ZAVEX-974309 format. One line per 8 residues: number of its first residue (from 1); their letters; for each residue x, y, z of N, C-alpha, C, O. Coordinates in Angstrom, 3 decimals, decimal comma. Each point is the difference from the previous one (the first is absolute). Layout:
REM residues N
NUM> A> X/Y/Z/X/Y/Z/X/Y/Z/X/Y/Z; ...
REM end
This chain:
REM residues 65
1> XXXXXXXX> 38,054/20,173/-5,638/0,184/-0,642/-0,922/-0,481/0,884/-1,558/-1,209/0,039/-0,228; 1,878/0,436/-0,483/-0,431/0,898/-0,931/-0,014/-1,142/-1,717/0,899/-0,802/-0,252; -1,659/0,954/-0,319/0,334/-0,885/-1,220/-0,624/1,193/-1,251/-1,004/0,710/0,065; 1,998/-0,829/-1,131/-0,267/0,961/-1,122/-0,566/-0,825/-0,982/0,736/-0,816/-0,555; -2,044/0,900/0,215/-0,831/-0,255/-1,064/0,249/0,567/-1,661/0,521/1,108/-0,125; -0,904/-1,894/-1,132/0,136/0,534/-0,814/-1,520/1,359/-0,368/-1,055/-0,633/0,028; 0,871/1,690/-0,233/-1,115/0,582/0,161/-1,221/-0,626/-1,025/-1,152/0,235/0,366; 1,301/-0,867/-1,384/-1,311/-0,825/-0,339/-0,371/-1,238/0,825/-1,085/-0,547/-0,195
9> XXXXXXXX> 2,092/0,008/1,262/-0,579/-0,828/0,929/-0,632/0,755/1,180/-0,894/-0,412/0,740; 1,309/1,189/-0,717/-0,513/1,221/1,196/-1,576/0,491/-0,667/-0,969/0,217/0,728; 0,945/-0,132/-1,797/-1,422/0,531/-0,474/-0,903/-0,732/-0,183/-1,110/0,403/-0,349; 1,458/-1,872/0,585/-0,884/-1,228/-0,277/-0,463/-0,377/1,372/-1,113/-0,434/0,297; 2,217/0,682/0,565/-0,171/-0,308/1,541/-0,985/1,264/0,348/-0,648/-0,217/1,023; 0,487/0,986/-1,392/-0,836/1,214/0,479/-1,372/-0,373/-0,488/-1,025/0,275/0,623; 1,054/-0,855/-1,659/-1,099/0,240/-0,655/-1,039/-1,462/0,693/-1,188/-0,008/0,321; 2,046/-0,917/-0,289/-0,802/-1,060/0,501/-0,090/0,136/1,978/-0,661/-0,642/0,816
17> XXXXXXXX> 1,438/1,526/-0,689/-0,142/0,405/1,573/-1,835/1,099/-0,145/-0,963/-0,384/0,664; 0,892/1,176/-1,248/-0,997/0,937/-0,139/-1,398/-1,084/-0,368/-1,130/0,256/0,418; 1,371/-1,166/-1,047/-0,760/-1,027/-0,166/-0,648/-0,655/0,927/-1,214/-0,201/0,005; 2,440/-0,351/1,263/-0,505/-0,780/0,684/-0,221/0,999/1,367/-0,037/-0,495/1,127; -0,105/1,966/-1,362/-0,050/0,714/0,937/0,957/-0,112/1,063/-0,549/0,082/1,098; 1,557/-0,211/-1,057/1,073/-0,167/1,002/1,364/0,552/-0,323/0,097/0,266/-1,198; 1,095/0,013/1,974/1,318/0,849/-0,350/0,271/-1,006/-0,878/-0,559/-1,092/-0,100; 1,737/1,687/-0,720/1,536/-0,397/-0,688/0,345/-0,812/0,826/0,029/-1,220/-0,162
25> XXXXXXXX> 0,278/1,847/1,165/0,807/-0,867/1,082/-0,363/-1,114/0,819/0,826/-0,761/0,504; -2,068/0,668/-0,373/-0,859/-1,151/0,337/-0,117/-1,121/-0,974/0,216/-1,170/0,319; -0,607/1,604/-1,666/0,122/-1,047/-0,984/1,166/-0,726/-0,542/-0,090/-1,067/-0,607; 1,680/1,977/0,964/0,974/-0,741/-0,242/0,234/-1,010/1,028/0,320/-1,144/-0,323; -0,504/1,603/1,912/-0,079/-1,056/0,798/-0,671/-1,022/0,090/0,386/-0,827/0,827; -1,506/0,548/-1,564/-1,022/-0,792/-0,155/0,714/-1,241/-1,004/0,105/-1,205/0,223; 0,290/1,942/-1,296/0,647/-0,548/-1,207/1,029/-1,096/0,515/-0,140/-1,188/-0,291; 1,225/1,684/1,108/1,278/-0,418/0,410/-0,147/-0,965/0,740/0,623/-1,044/-0,193
33> XXXXXXXX> -1,657/1,234/1,396/-0,539/-1,132/0,843/-0,448/-0,777/-1,009/0,892/-0,839/-0,131; -1,991/0,546/-0,900/-0,360/-0,991/-0,537/1,059/-0,297/-0,855/0,010/-1,183/-0,339; 0,846/1,841/-0,101/1,214/-1,135/-0,714/0,892/-0,933/1,013/0,284/-1,198/0,000; -0,004/2,194/0,781/0,701/-0,864/1,298/-0,611/-1,137/0,009/0,715/-0,962/-0,282; -2,001/0,713/0,554/-0,673/-1,335/0,526/-0,174/-1,005/-1,493/-0,387/-1,168/0,000; 0,759/1,926/-1,149/-0,299/-1,140/-1,151/0,995/-0,867/0,149/1,092/0,301/0,480; -1,417/-1,435/-0,887/1,170/-1,248/-0,389/0,594/0,306/-0,783/-0,523/0,835/-0,737; 2,066/-1,323/0,362/0,622/0,341/-1,339/-0,471/-0,226/-1,163/-0,055/0,746/-0,978
41> XXXXXXXX> -0,451/-2,318/1,184/-0,319/-0,462/-1,144/-1,447/0,494/-0,847/-0,232/0,096/-1,205; -0,374/0,093/2,080/-1,256/0,641/0,079/0,031/1,640/-1,150/-0,628/0,213/-1,037; 1,692/0,745/1,840/0,606/1,176/-0,705/0,440/-0,842/-1,144/-1,043/-0,169/-0,632; 2,068/-0,501/-0,037/0,400/-0,568/-1,335/-1,362/-0,121/-0,659/-0,365/0,723/-0,926; -0,402/-1,750/1,505/-1,400/-0,058/-0,890/-0,513/1,263/-0,606/0,127/0,187/-1,210; -0,711/0,706/2,001/-0,347/1,161/-0,369/0,764/0,393/-0,851/-0,282/-0,271/-1,167; 1,803/1,228/1,527/0,634/0,490/-1,193/0,111/-0,791/-1,229/0,318/0,628/-1,010; -0,546/-2,038/0,893/-0,016/-0,690/-1,321/-1,494/0,493/-0,697/-0,069/0,442/-1,147
49> XXXXXXXX> -1,035/-0,593/2,002/-1,247/0,565/-0,573/0,051/1,422/-0,354/-0,397/0,293/-1,128; 0,706/0,391/1,693/0,116/1,503/-0,526/1,040/0,075/-1,089/-0,094/1,112/-0,520; 0,992/-1,788/-0,011/0,711/-0,135/-0,922/-0,602/-0,422/-1,158/0,112/0,710/-0,999; -0,804/-1,858/0,944/-1,269/-0,496/-0,689/-0,977/1,356/-0,534/-0,169/0,373/-1,161; -0,297/0,105/2,199/-0,866/0,950/-0,104/0,293/1,137/-0,835/-0,735/0,387/-0,909; 2,113/0,270/1,330/0,635/0,867/-0,731/0,156/-0,323/-1,334/-0,256/0,902/-0,797; 0,720/-2,288/0,231/0,088/-0,350/-1,037/-1,237/0,369/-0,863/-0,043/0,954/-0,776; -1,025/-1,901/1,035/-1,146/0,355/-0,210/-0,547/1,525/-0,682/-0,503/0,209/-1,104
57> XXXXXXXX> 0,757/0,563/2,016/-0,371/1,018/-0,138/1,015/0,565/-1,119/-0,512/0,857/-0,720; 1,512/-1,094/0,511/0,890/0,655/-1,035/-0,440/-0,669/-1,435/0,421/0,390/-1,088; -1,225/-1,330/1,262/-0,135/-0,842/-1,215/-1,430/0,744/-0,369/-0,349/0,179/-1,166; -0,380/0,205/2,234/-1,283/0,727/-0,396/0,226/1,279/-0,448/-0,587/0,472/-0,974; 1,489/0,178/1,697/0,079/1,526/-0,286/1,068/-0,143/-1,709/0,190/1,001/-0,691; 0,208/-2,000/0,411/0,503/-0,195/-1,553/1,833/0,474/0,135/0,769/0,198/-0,941; -0,429/-0,108/2,621/1,188/0,333/0,250/1,043/-1,358/0,153/1,048/0,116/0,635; -1,371/-1,184/-1,165/0,725/-1,225/-0,043/0,348/-0,185/-1,246/-0,744/0,402/-0,894
65> X> 1,987/-1,069/0,596/0,697/-0,242/-1,569/-0,810/-0,653/-0,716/0,293/-0,285/-1,161
REM end
């Protein structure tokens, strides 16, 4: 299987793999395994918290209307 990802995501993945001293392929496998084990409701809650975090960062950065 081949997956194409945006350059920005590839860069972020490579940085995280370097931090963890692992390959980018291994990091992606671990992330996919984690995601597939997660309950749908938990993922929804995590997404909601991330949206709140992003909104708070926008307010702090002054980019909120």
